C-alpha positions in Angstrom: 0.0 0.0 0.0 1.3 3.4 -0.9 1.8 5.7 2.0 0.7 9.3 1.7 3.3 11.7 3.3 3.8 15.4 3.1 7.1 17.1 2.2 7.9 17.8 5.9 7.2 14.2 6.8 9.6 13.0 4.1 12.2 15.5 5.3 11.7 14.3 8.9 12.3 10.7 7.9 15.4 11.6 6.0 16.8 13.5 9.0 16.0 10.5 11.3 17.6 8.0 8.8 20.8 10.0 8.9 20.8 10.1 12.7 18.0 8.7 14.7 19.3 10.5 17.8 18.7 14.0 16.3 17.0 16.1 19.0 13.4 17.1 18.2 14.3 20.7 18.6 16.9 20.4 15.8 14.5 18.5 13.6 11.9 21.3 14.2 14.4 24.0 13.3 15.4 22.1 10.1 11.8 21.8 9.1 10.9 25.4 10.0 8.2 24.4 12.5 7.9 24.6 16.3 9.0 21.8 18.6 5.5 20.8 19.6 4.4 20.4 15.9 7.5 18.4 15.1 6.9 16.1 18.1 3.2 15.6 17.1 4.4 14.8 13.5 6.9 12.2 14.8 4.2 10.6 17.1 1.8 10.4 14.2 4.5 8.7 12.0 5.1 6.2 14.8 1.4 5.6 15.4 0.8 5.1 11.6 3.6 2.5 11.6 5.8 4.4 9.2 8.5 4.7 11.9 8.8 1.2 13.3 12.0 1.6 15.3 15.0 3.7 16.0 18.0 1.6 15.0 21.0 1.1 17.2 24.3 0.7 15.5 27.1 -0.9 17.5 30.1 0.0 15.4 30.4 -3.6 14.1 29.4 -2.6 10.6 32.8 -3.8 9.2 32.7 -7.2 10.8 32.6 -10.0 8.2 29.1 -11.3 7.4 27.8 -14.3 5.6 25.2 -13.5 2.9 23.2 -16.7 2.5 20.5 -17.5 -0.1 18.2 -20.3 1.0 14.7 -21.8 0.5 13.6 -21.4 4.1 14.9 -20.0 7.4 13.3 -23.0 9.3 15.9 -24.7 11.5 18.0 -21.6 11.9 18.5 -19.9 15.3 16.6 -16.6 14.7 19.0 -14.8 17.1 21.9 -15.0 14.7 20.0 -13.5 11.7 20.8 -9.9 11.2 18.7 -9.3 8.1 16.1 -11.5 6.5 14.9 -10.6 3.0 12.0 -12.7 1.8 12.0 -12.6 -2.0 9.0 -12.7 -4.2 9.8 -16.2 -5.3 9.6 -17.4 -1.7 13.3 -17.8 -1.1 15.3 -15.8 1.6 18.5 -13.9 1.6 19.8 -13.6 5.1 22.9 -12.1 6.7 24.5 -13.7 9.7 27.8 -13.0 11.5 30.7 -14.9 10.0 31.5 -16.1 13.6 28.2 -17.9 13.6 28.8 -19.8 10.4 29.1 -23.1 12.2 25.4 -22.8 13.2 24.5 -23.2 9.5 26.3 -26.5 9.0 23.1 -28.6 8.7 21.1 -26.0 6.7 20.6 -26.5 3.0 21.7 -23.3 1.2 21.5 -22.2 -2.4 24.3 -19.8 -2.4 26.7 -18.3 0.2 29.0 -15.3 0.0 31.2 -13.5 2.6 30.7 -9.8 3.0 33.6 -7.7 4.4 31.4 -4.8 5.4 28.0 -3.2 5.3 27.0 0.4 4.8 23.5 1.8 5.2 22.2 4.3 2.7 20.8 7.1 4.9 20.0 9.5 2.1 16.8 7.9 0.6 13.4 7.3 1.9 11.6 4.6 -0.1 8.3 3.4 1.1 6.5 2.4 -2.1 5.4 -1.1 -2.6 5.7 -3.4 -5.6 3.6 -2.5 -8.6 1.8 -4.8 -11.1 3.8 -5.0 -14.3 0.5 -4.9 -16.3 -1.9 -2.4 -14.6 0.5 -0.5 -12.3 -1.5 -1.0 -9.1 0.4 -1.9 -5.9 0.5 -5.6 -5.2 -0.7 -6.2 -1.7 -0.6 -10.0 -1.6 1.6 -12.8 -3.0 2.2 -11.7 -6.6 1.7 -14.0 -9.6 4.8 -14.5 -11.6 5.3 -14.7 -15.4 8.6 -15.7 -16.8 9.4 -14.6 -20.4 12.9 -15.7 -21.4 15.2 -14.0 -19.0 12.6 -11.5 -17.7 10.4 -12.1 -14.7 7.1 -10.1 -14.4 4.9 -9.7 -11.4 1.2 -9.2 -11.6 -1.6 -8.6 -9.1 -4.4 -10.9 -10.3 -5.3 -13.6 -12.8 -6.9 -11.0 -15.2 -3.6 -9.0 -15.4 -1.7 -12.3 -15.8 -3.8 -13.3 -18.8 -3.6 -9.8 -20.4 0.2 -9.6 -19.9 0.7 -13.1 -21.3 -1.4 -12.1 -24.3 0.7 -8.9 -24.8 4.0 -10.8 -24.5 2.8 -13.3 -27.1 1.8 -10.5 -29.5 5.3 -9.0 -29.1 7.1 -12.2 -30.2 
């Protein structure tokens, strides 16, 4: 679902992504509003679920990580998973500390890589969802997939699936 935010709300999110410890008075000054208005705006973002947490970074961003692609995270100690990206095809890409690699010995993996560091992009605020490749509407449930050669398309419903298949056939 697309989230409707005003310009000031986007700016507030950008400031908080760069430093979640920025004082509300400093945020208010940057936005050109008073402290009480800025505080209410932040509370509204939290209440709406747009701000879910204020991330704590421990200075271990350059510790080696394993980047693992697998079918399921079942059987993995959830405490060692730093990031878990569930992909549209149902597979997962997880990151775990290299020091915990022995905990993955009985897990079936598709691919594994070692990362020597991790950097967060604090400059962008992206909250849009995945769009249907046929009609452009946001996909709010499990998308239907259409493979055409090397291309993979995502659609929201069986009607869009049939129409996109028809369009792809006509282009051949």
